N, C-alpha and C positions, 0 to 999 in steps of 0.2 A: 504494500500500500504506500503510495507516495504522499508525503506530507503527514499532517496530523489533523484531527478534528478540532475545531475551535472550542466546542463544548463537548465533554464526554460524560457518559452516564452508564446506565445498564443496558447492554445490547438485548433487544427483544427478538428480532428475527433477521435472517439474511436471505436475500433473493438472488439467485444466480441466473444470469441472462447470457445468451449467445446471440450476437448481432454482427452481421457482416464480417464473419471470420474472427471475431474477438470475443473474449469472455469478460463479463462485467459482474461485480458483486455489489449489491445495494444493501447496506446495513442500517436497520432502524434502531435508534438509540433513545431510551427514555431519559431525558435530561431537561434542565432549565436553560434555555438559550439566552445568552447575554451578548451585548454588542457595545463596543466602546465608541463614544462620541467626543469630538474635539470642540464642538460648538453647539449652541442652542438657537440657531437662527430660524427664521421663517422664510419660506420660499414658495413661489407658485411656478408650476411647470406646464408648458404647452407642448404637446406632442405633434409632430408633423412628418412630412416626407422630405422636403428640401433639407431641413435640419431635423435630426431625430428628436432633439429636445431644445427648447428655448426657455430659459428661466427668467424670473422677474428682476434679476440683477444685471441682465444684459449679456449673459454668457450663452454660448451655443454648444451643443454636442453634435458633431458632424455625423451625418448618416453614412455609415461605412459601405452600404450596398454590397453585402457579401454575396447574395445570390446573383446580382448583376455581373459581378466580377467572374463568377464561375459559370455563367450561363452559356458562354460560347463553348466551353469544354463539355458541358452537359448536352448541348445540342449536337456536338460532333459525335459523342459516344452514342447518344440516343438514335442518331441517324443510322449508325451501324446496326443497332438492335432492331430497328424497323426493317432494315433490309433482310435480316436473317429470320424474321418472324414468319411462321407459316399461318396464312389467313384462315385455313380450314379449322373448324371447330372439332374438338375431340382428338386432335393430333398432338402427340407429345412434342414439346418444344425441343429444339436442337441444343447441343451443348454450347455452340457459339452464341446463340441467342441468350442463353442463361448467363454466359460469361459477360456479354455486353450489358445486360440488365444489372448484373452484380456491380459492374464498374460505375454505372449511373447512380446506383444506390450508395456506393461508397463516396462519391463526390458530394451528393446531397447530404449525407450524414456528416461529412466534414464541415460543410457550410453551417449545418445546424449546431454543431459543437462550438465552432468559432463564434457564432452569434450568441450562443448561451453564455460563453465566457465573457464576451464584451458586455452583455447585459448585467452580469454580476459586477464587473468592474465599475460600470457607470452608476449602478444603484448604490454600491458601497460608497462611492465618492460623494454622492448627493446626501445620503443619510448621515455620513460621518460629521457633517457640519450643520445639519438642520434637524430640529426636533419637531417642527410643525410644517408639514408638506401638504400642499393643495394641488389638485389637478381637476380636470373637468370629466364628467361622465361621458364616456364614448361607447357607442354601440358598434363595436368592431365587426360583428357579424353583418349588421346592416350596411356598414361602410364598404365592405368587401363583396357585396352581392354582385352577381353577374348583370351585365347590361340587359335592358329589356329587349325583347324580341323585336327586330326591325329597327333598332337604334342605329343612327349614323355614326355614333362615337363609340362603337364597340371595342375597337383596338385601344383607344385612349383609356377607356374604363378598365380594360384588362391590364394595361400597364400600371394604372394607378393602384389597382388591387394588389398587384405583385409588389409594388413599392411599399405599400402599407404593411403587408405580411412580412416583407424582408426586414423591416425594423423590429417587428415583434412587439408592438405597443402593449398588447394585453399581458404578455409575460413580463415585460419590463415594469409595468405598473404593479403587478402582483409582487414582484421582488422588492420594489420600493416600499410597498405597504407592509409586508411582513418584517422587513428589516428595521424600519423605523418603529414598528410596534415592539420588536425585541429590545430596541434601545430605550424604550420608555417614552417615545414621542407619540405624535398623532398624525394620522393620514386622513385627509378629507377630500371627498369628491363633490364638487359643486354641481348644481343642476344647470346643464348647458343651455337648455331652452329658456330658462328663467333669467339667467345672468347674461348670456350672449357675450362671452369674452372677446371674440373676434370682431364684434361690431360696436363695442363700448370703449369710450375714451377713459384711460386710467386716471386722468386728472380731473375732468369735469363730469364724467359719466354720461356724456352725450352719446346717443346711439345712432349709428348710420350703417346701413347695409353695404357690404363690400363684396365684390366679386373675388373669386379665388386668384385671379391674375393680379390683384392689387396686393403687393407685398410690403407696402409702406403705409403706416397709419398716420394720417394727417387730419386732425380734428378741425372741422369747419367753425366750431364755436369758440374754442380757446386757442387754437393754433398749434397745439402740441403735436410734435412729429417724431416718430421713432419706427423701428421695425414692427411689422404687424404682429409677429409671434411674440416679441418681447412685450408689446402692449397687452396682448391677451394674458400673458403670464402675470403681468402687474395687476390686471383686473382680478385674477384669481387670488393673488396674495392679499389684495385689499379686502376681498370678500371673506377670506378665512380669518383675517385679523379682526374684522367686524364680528364674526361668529365667536371668536375667543373672548373678545371684550364683553359681548352680550352674555356669554356663559358665566363669566366672572361676576358681572353685575347681578345676574339672576341668583347666583349662589350666595352673594353677600347680602342681598335683600331678603332672601328666604329665611323664614323662621324655623324651618324643619331641618333635620339632618340628612334628608334624602336628596338625591340629585341625579342627573343623567351622567352617563359615562363621559360625555363631552365636557361637562362641568368638572368632573373629577380630574380628567386629563389636563384641563386648562389650569386647575389649581396646582397640580403636581409640577407642571411646567413653570408656573410662577415661582414656586418654592425652590426649584432647581436653579433658576436664574438668580434669585436672591442669595442662595448659598454660594454660587460661583462668584458673584460680585464681592461677597464677604471674604472669601478665601483669597481673592486677588488683592 
């Protein structure tokens, strides 16, 4: 086994898998996961295709486009497989077709592993310095649906779906959520249709509908100008900050000892910030 587990406990079971010529062992351990944080910041994240992530601080995480880089190789090997395939049903596939299909699966598996490793690195970097993270609710399944029958933009929609799935937004969001929870922070998904981050100005909250081709936010009311994805992330950060303040006010004004999990998390966060400032 390479390396060591971050948190170890009592091993419960071990699953052995054989995949594409290699053996894998998955060990389930009963433990209390912990995660170290260097900061207790607040950040809003906007996921996209041009840039994988744009945060409210003005930083961007470039989309590595793993599948696009390997697509030419997959197409070349897949072409060999299609030439060797017997179209007749009920006929046993040839060894050469199996070999070519195995080669395609091997490349696709490598792309998936590299993407998975990149997602872990990005999520750890975000969680390490932020204890309150906000994103927007995204219907990935709906976003990656096939184009309607008879659509004139079928190829464009297919390319967009491939780009969205290449980033792996759903898996990346899940990693950020469980890691910040392990670190004692909070993860919030804001209602997209209600807040409309991409159409709202982060300074004056004026809303204006934008086309996907408009990559720069320029408010007609206050004149604020910035990157469209950065503006959306700033709107998300402002929204979750408002939620945190509202939770603290509700808890302080309440006469009972009960409260929501959001209020408890906000109180813990406030306590940790005060302790950190006291130690400094």
